[in-house]
N, C-alpha and C positions, 0 to 999 in steps of 0.2 A: 932089702929095704922095705919097711912097712908101707902099706898103701897110704896115699895122702888122705887126710881127713878133711872133707869139705864142710864149710859151715852150713848150718840148717837155715836155709833162706826163709823158712816160714816162722822163725823164732821172733823176728821183729822187723820193723821197717829198715833200720840200719843194716841188719843182716841180709835182707833182700837186696838192698842197694849194693852192699859189698859183694854179694854173690854175682850180681849182674856185672859189676866192674871186672871181677875175675874172669867171667865168661867172655866178655867182650875183649879183654886184653889177650887172653889165650887164643881167641878166634882170630885176632889180628897177628898172632905169632910173635908177640912182644913179651919180653921178660919184665919183671918189676924194675930192674935197672934201666932198661930202655925206656919204659914209660915214665920213670922219674926224671930222666934227663931234661934239663932246662926248666924244671918246675920249682927249684929252690927247696924241695922237700926230699927227705931221705927215703930209702927203700923200706925201712921198718915202718915209716909213717903210712906209706901206701898199703903195706901188708896188713896193718891194723885196720885200715878202712875196709879192705876186702873181707876181713873176719868180722866186720860189724862192730868193732871195738872203739872206733874213733870217727869223728865227723869229717866230712869232706868240705874244706874251705872253698869259697866261691872261685877264687883264682885258680885253685888246683882243678876244680871241676871244669873250668873253661879250657885249661891245658889238656886234660884227659879227653874231652870232647874233640878237640882239634887233632890230637894224635891218633885217636881211635876212629875218627870220622863218624861219631854217634849223633850228629845233628842236634847238639844242645841238650841231649837227654840228661846227662849227669848234672849239668848246670841247672836245669829246670827242677830236678828232683832232690838236689842237695838240701834245700830248705825243708822239704818234707822229712828227710832223715834227721835233720838237726832238731826239728820240733819233737820228733818221736823220742829223742834222747833227753828231753827237757826235764822229765820227772817232776819233783816238787819245787824246782828252782824257777825264779822269774825268767821270762823268755830271754831278756837281755843278758842274763848271767849263765845260762845253760852251757854255752861254749867254754866259758872260763872254768866252770866246775869240772868239765871233762879234761881240759888242758892241764889242770893241776896234777892229775894222776900221771901225766907223761912228762912233766917238767923236770929239767935238770937242776934248776934253782928257782926259788920263789922269794921275792923281796917285797915286803908289805910295809906301807905307812898307814898307821891307824890313828887319826886325830880325834875321832868321835866315839867309835865303839871298838871293842876287842875284835880282831879278825875272826872270821867264821871258822877257820881251821883251828882256833884255840878256844872256842866257846864251849861252855857246859850247856846241858839241856836248859837249866833255869835261865841262864843268860840269853840263850837263843830264843826261848819263848818270850822273854821280856822285850827283846829287840823286835820280834815279829809283831807282837801285840801293840807295842808302842807306835810302830810305824803304820800299822793297818788294823786298828781296833775293830773294824767292821767285819773282819773275816770270820767265817764259820769255824767252829772248833775243829772239824775234821780237816779243813784247809790249813789251819794253823799247825796241826799235828803233822800234816804232810810236809809242810815247809820246814818245820823243826827237824824232822827225821832226815830230810834231804840234806840239811845243813850239817847235822851230826855225822852223816855217812861220809861226807867229804874227808873227815879226819881219818878214815880208813887208810889213806895213803901213808900214814905214819907207820903202818904195819908192813909196808912194802920193804923188801930187803934193799932195794935201790931207791928209797924215797928221796924227794928233792932236798937239796941243801936249802936251809930256810934261814931267812934274816927278817926280823920284825922290828919296827920302830914304833913305839906307842907314846902317845902324848900323856904327860903326867896327870892331866885332868881325869883320865880314865880311872885312876886310883883315888884321887882326892875328891872327886864327885861321883861316887859309885852309883851304878844303875840298879843294884840289888841291895837288900838288907844285909847287915854285917855278916851273918853266917854264910849265906849263899855267895856273898861277894868274896869271902875268904876262900870258899871252895873254888871259885872261878880263878882267883889268883894262884892258888896252889896248883890248879890244873895247868895254867900257863907255865909255871916253873917245871912241872913234870914233863910236859911235852917238849919244851925247849931242851931240857937236859937229856931226855931219852932220844930225841932226834939229833942231838949234838948241834942244835941250832944256835943262833945268835940273837939276843934281844937287847934293845937299847930303849931308854926312856928319854924323850925330849922334855926338858924342864918347862914348867909353866912360865918361868921368867924369860924364856926365849920368845920375845914378841914377834920378831921378823925372822923368817927362815924359808928355805926352799920348800916347795909343795904346800905352802900355807893355804892354798885355795881349796884343798880337799884331799880325800884319800887317794892312794895310788898303789898299784900292784904291778910288778915287772916280773915276767917269767921268761926263762931261757930253756931251750930244748936241744937234745943231741941230734935231732933229725929235722929241725924246722927253725926258721928265723925267730928271734925274740919278739915278744908282744908286751904291751902295756895295757892297763885297764884302769879306768876311773869310774866313779859311781856317785850319783845323787840319790835323792829320796826314792823316786820311782823310775829311774832310768840308769843306764850304764853304757859306757863306750869302750869297745875293744879296739885297740890301736895297733896296727901292724905296719904303718908307713915308716920305713927304716930311719929317716932323719928325725922324726918325731919320737920314736922309741928311744933313739940315742939321747935326745934331750931329757927324756924322763929318767934314763939311767944316770945321766950326769947330775941331775937334780937330786936323785936319791943318794948319790955319793956325797954331795954337799950336805944333805940332811944327816947322814951318818956322822960327819965331822962336827955338826952342831949338837948332837945328842950326847948323853952321858956314856961313859965306858960301860961295856957289858957287865963287868963284875959289880960296879956300883949300881947299875940298873936292877940286877937280880937281887942285890941286897935291899934296895928300896922296896921291891915287891915283897920280899920276905918280912921286912919290918911292918909293912901294911897288913899282911896276913895276921901277924901277932896282934896288931891294934884291933882289927876287926874281930878276932877271936875273943878279945877282952872287952868288946863293946865300945871301943874308942874310935874316934875319927882319925885316920892317918894324918900325920903332920910332919 
């Protein structure tokens, strides 16, 4: 058997954090299975934390400190490791961006803008500059690149099952000029088809519907409980309280029922691409 390859603790703050977790666990004589017991997280989840690949949630840090007798060390330092993984994302979204890569399924409701996982560079730049026109150009570029890099999960062999529901107004009231908007819609079609995802359009004529108060994202995982995420202009909330997550999932199911069928939704987007290419307003 080849020797075990330990992570380079000097590579990053998360790598140092993970290496310390492995050291303390092994010093306590515990396997990953024993440490995971009672935490509601899987062994693979803990293993990825030890390799510096995944963040340590606060509740898991508390569990680890209690089992290892580490006097609150991992609880105190999990926020430092999380911030170090932030990259070009807003602080409130950094955890969500990391979770996407490990999700088993992602369900998105997009009432105002195209979801980040489906955005082109032109669309991402417009969203960032519209929301925060005061940002320096280098900061804008950092945020745009971070947003586009999230789409790398579509190259994973085991990428998440994806379901997106978009409001029809995203097509009827385009954020970009006709050419770039046609590119954006074609990109959506390409991603959905290559990822074998599902896309639905909620008609503009649907005045009342579930989740009409704003965007929502629900993610499930093979080794951790599901979470929901909602977002406003300059803030976001990651929700892991099981009864509340269950309510979001039920609301999303009702929204599916109110939306157009997937085939008709893709046909609407294809027709809009043709209109934009011909300089027409989709109707």
